C-alpha positions, 0 to 999 in steps of 0.5 A: 106479635106484630106482622104486617100482612095482606090477605086476599080471599075471604070465603068460607075458609079465608075469613076465619084464617084472616080473623085468626091472624087478627086475634094473634095481633097481626096488622092485616089489609084484606081484599075480596069481591064480597063487600060483606066479607070485607066489612066483617074483617074491618069490624074486627080490626083489618084495613081494606084494599080496593084491589089486589095491588093495594094489598101488595103495597101494604103487606110484607107477606100476602096470603091468598085463599081463592077458589081456583087456579084462574082466579089466583093467576088473575089476582097475581098477574091481572091488570090490578094484580099484586105484581103491579105494586109488589116490593122486591122480595115480597112473599106470596103464600097461596093457601088455595087448592089449585093446580100443582103444575100451575103453582110451579110455573107461577113460582118460576115467573115470579122469581124472575120479578124478584117476588117469592111464591110458595104453595101452602094449601090447607085441609080441615074444612070450615070448622078447623079454619075457625079453630085454627087447627088446620093441616097445612102442606107447604111447598117452598125452600127451607129458608122461606118455610122457616120464615113463614112457619110462625105465621102458619102456626097461627092458623094451623096446628099441623104445618109440614114442609113437603119439599120445593114449590108445588109439593104442597099442592101435590100433597093436598091433591093426594089427600083429596083424591083419596077422599074423592075416591072414598066418596064415589065408593060410598055413592056406588055401594050404599044404594045397592044396600038400600035396594036389597033391603038393608036398613040405611041407618044400621048400615051407617052404624056399621060403616062408621065403626067397622073396617069400611070406615073412612072420613068420607063415611063419617062425614057424609053418611049421617048427612045422607040419612037426613037428606042433607047435601049442603054441607061441605065443598060443592061438587062443581068446585071440587071437580078441579081435583079431577082435572088436576089429576088428569093433567098430571096423569097425562103429563107424567104418564101415570095410570090412575084407573080408580081416579078416572072412574071417580072422575066419571062419577063426578061428571055424571053428577054434574050432568044431573045438575048436582054441582051446587051440592056436596060430594055426598050428593054423588050418591044421587047418581046411583040412587037414580039408576036403582030407583032407591034412596039411602035415607033414614025412614022418617027423613025419606020422601 
């Protein structure tokens, strides 16, 4: 398989997706502000660009895997952005998790420039990025989806066309909000269990096998027992889910009371300086209130 593609954003997820394209025989040009990440891909056969516009000049399709909406907009429309060197009908595929409303706006703006845009956020964390087993939710026309599906199947094993542009981001947000609500629920309830004398390790066994089970419980609770809060997306970055949900709720007059409560928990955690830690660290908000820790006895302080 030989495709000429660009890839911008070689972070925790992006570098593995780019590597999997290389392994599949694609010719890739890459860009990132992290020179070490670029060097890693170059050692594996990629070409490097000095700015986003360089990547536009070399790729038929350009993939983005970037931290937030502002950076995506800068990479596309900024002084050295993709639009300054893009060929007509070039396709930008945004794998980032960003604002649904902004994705729709960018697609309309790019269409007026004869550039195609689709949103294709991914779910699965770093392990599945390495394994090329991501779930990918695509917002695009059917024609564009048919065009890029073979490429997306290189990096994911579940590739779904969710509807028009923006639908991928909206689907990802739905998934993330449910995850966030579950994480906030664990943060609130588990310190109560410890405060009232239950053994945290045994509680963990129950909630990872019983009806209270969730992905959040399976992922975060065993780590919490060992006092580990550095695995998973940092809270300060994940907070964008809350912002995007509030924006949609306000724009479309949709009540989201549990989401708003979860937003408050996130805000309390950020106010306590926990932004660099994972969503599992939400539990520290309520541990502080109750003066207790939900830890395995030998792992506690």
